[in-house]
N, C-alpha and C positions, 0 to 999 in steps of 0.2 A: 503493499500500500504505500510504503514511503521510500521507495527505492529510488536512488537519483539517476535521472533520464541525461543518458550520454551521447545520444543520436537521436534523430530526427527533428521536427520543429517545434519550437515552443514560441509563445508570446514575448513581445520586449517588453522589458520592466518599465522601460521608458516612454517608446511611443504605443504599445499594444499591438503592435503588427507582427505577423509571421516573419519569425527569422530563426536561423539554423541554431539549434543547442550547443554546437559546438566551435560556430563563428566567432572569430575574433573580434570582428566589429557588428553591429546592426546594420543591415544593407539599407535601411529604412532613415534612419535618426543616427546614426554611428557612434552609439553606444558601445563601449569596450564591455568584453564578457558579457553579452545580453544572458548568456544561458547559467551565469554564477557558479561555475565550475560544477555543473548539475543539479544545483540546488533550488533552481525555481520552480521545477516541477512539486517537490515536497510541501516547499511552503505554500505552495497553491493548495494542494489538499489538505494540508494543514489549515487553514486558514477554513477550508468551507467543512472539514471535519470538526471543529470543538466549537460548539456553542456557547459565545463569550460570556452571556448572561449568565449561564450554568458556573463558570469559572470563578464571577465576582461573587456569586452567590456564595458559590462554597467553600472559596477564599477569605470571603467576610466574615462567614459563621465559625469557621478553622480561629483565625485571628480572634475573635471576638471570645472564644473559649479559652483561649490560649490566655488572653488578657486577665479572664478570672481566674484560671490556674495559677499564675504565675504570682497572684498576689492576693489570694483567697480571705486575707484577715482587710484589706480595703474595700471589699464587695459591698459593704453595710454601713460605710462611712456617710453616703451622701445619698443613704436610699429614702425614696419617698413616692407616695404612690404614682408619680408622674416621671420616675428615675429607677426605674426597677431592677435591678442585679446591673449596678453603673461598675465597671472595670474601676480601680483606683485612678487618681490620675499621675501619679507614678508609675504606674502599668501600661496607661496611654500614652505616655511622654515617651518612655523604653522602646516601644512596638510604632512609634512614628507620627504622634499626634503633633500637627503644625499649628500655625499661628505667629502674631507678634513676637512672642517671647519666644519659642523655638528657633526660629527662621532670623528675628534681627537681634536677639539677644544670645542665645547660644549658638548663633550660627549654622545651626542645622537644617541649610537649605533643603537639602533632598526630602523633607518630610512634606513640601507641598504633591509629591506624588504619592506619598504610602498612606496620606489621610485619608483618603477616597475611598481606604478598602475597611476603614477602623469605624467604631462606633461607640457612643457614650453609655447606651443602656438597652435592654431588650426591647422596648419600642420603639427606640428608633432605627434599630438595625432592621426589625421587621417593617416600619412603613417605609423605610428606603427602599429595602429590597423586594420589596410587593409593587413597589412603584417601577424598580427596574426591570421587576419581569413583564411588566406589563409593557412597558415601553420600547426593552430592546428588541424582541423578535420583529416589531415594524420594523426599527431603525435600520436591523442589518438586513432587512427586506431590501429598504430601500438602497441603503448605502453599501449593502454589502459587511461579512462578518468582520473584513481585516479594516476596512475603513470607521466601522463603529469603535473598534478599541482604540484607536489613533483620535475618534471625538470624545471619547469617553477620558482618555488619558490627559489630555491636551487641555478638553473643558476643565477638570477638576484641577490640575497643576494652575494653571491661568486663575481661579476663581480663588483658590486659597493663596495663591501670591498676593491678588489683591486685595483679600479678607487680610494677609497680615501686614500689608502695608497700610493700609488706610484705615481697617478695624477701630483702631484703639481711638480716632479721631471722629467716629461718627457713632450715634447714639445708639443705634440699632448692629453695631460690629462686633466682631470678635475683641476682647480685649486683653486673653492669654492664651488659650488653644482652642483648637476647633478639628473636628473629625469628621466623616461621613460622607455614603456615599449620593446625597441628596445635592450637593453640586455639581456632580458629572450627570447626575438624573435631569437638569438644567441647564446640562449642556445638551440632552439630547432632544429635549425640548425646545431649544435654538435653531437643532440641525433641523427638525421637523418644519419649524417655524419658516426656513430659508428654502426647505425643498419645497413648500406650498406656494412660498413667493415666485418660486425660480419654473414651477409648473402651472402657476395659473389655479391651484386648486385653492378656492376660496373656503370650502367645508373645512378642509384639515387646520388651515389658517384660524379659523372660528375657534373651533376646538381645542387646537392645544394654546390658544391664547386665553382661553377659559381657565385651563389647568395652570397657566404660567399665574395669571391673578390670583387664582385659589392660594396657590403656594405662598405667593408674597404675601398675601393678607393675613394668612396663618403664620406668616413668620414675624408681620408686627404684633399680633395678639400675642405673641410667643418669644418677648425679643431677648430675654436671658436664656434662651433657651435653643433657640433658633438664629443660625447668621445669615441674615440676608441678604450683607456684601457677597458673602460667596455665593448664593444662589442666582444674583444678578450679574457676579462676573463667570460662573459658569455658563450663564444664556447667552451672556454675551464671546465668550470663548467657544462655543460650539456653534454658533451663528458664523465666526469667522470662519472656523476651520472647515465648516461646511462648505462654505464658496470657494475656500484652497481645494477641497476634494470632490466638487460638483459631482453627485450621485449621478447626474445625466451621462457622463461618461460612464465606458465598462470599466471595473475595477480591475486592477493590472498587481504583477506579482510585486512590483517596488511598495504597493500598499501593504502586501502580506508583511514584507520584511519592514517596513517602519512599523507594523502592529507588534512585531516580537522583540523590536527594538524598546519599544513602548512599555510590554511586560517584564523584558530583562531588566530594565532600569527601573521599573517598579518594585520588582524585588529587591533588587540590589538599596532600593532604599530601604526598604525593611529590614533587609539584614543590617544597612550602616547603621540604622538606628538602635538597634540590639547590641552591636559593636561599641560604637563609641559611648562612653559610659558618659552617666549625666552630672554635672557638678556638683559637689557636697555640699547640702542643706538647700539644694533649689526648691525644691517645696514649702519649707519654711518661708519664703521670700515671694512664693505666687499667691 
């Protein structure tokens, strides 16, 4: 299933036209080594075979359980009816929570990639992953699995970078740390809005705008629990990325390669958060 293709023709990762897998240059656009050492076909099969929403759901649940197990004594410290089974703040920081403190005070800039896979409590992970489960299949059908991975990663990273930068100066922004897949979910909503504009689908735009408005209003109702700056940043990031990925054109192997880079970078960010120690006495200062 995942064998390297060394003979025959493939679609060039750059121009999307047929070229020889062993050609030194694409005859159409001049790209060097369009066959990518025989890996182009493998990347294409992998991108079609792996449902990304299931990867995010499984990965997020696994990391949430790990955060609870790593510091079980901290689970009940911030417990409330709206904060069921919350991982401790120390555990969240160790696994890659982002925000003004981790990014700008601690220099843990890579956490803008890891935070989209972490969650603050049981209700948080349930609602975020439920929304992802509803939206992801449709976005994957319109954009392709690989481009959806890119959308998720780029919109999430942009959202958390924006929140970490201006959040402390805005009443409804994050002041110390932030986690959650909702930033990327708003990125997928932004991508759907752009698709509706690009294809003239008024019905799609109306429906998605309704979801966006509802999410923003909900965020204002719970300003201490929901980061609307990240939501708006995720929406903007998804909308901009969607234009660059243009779903009206066929998905190409280069999108699969970029998607794999996004996943590897995310895993590396989580590993870096676990490996790089937190400064002594940090929690007392938060």
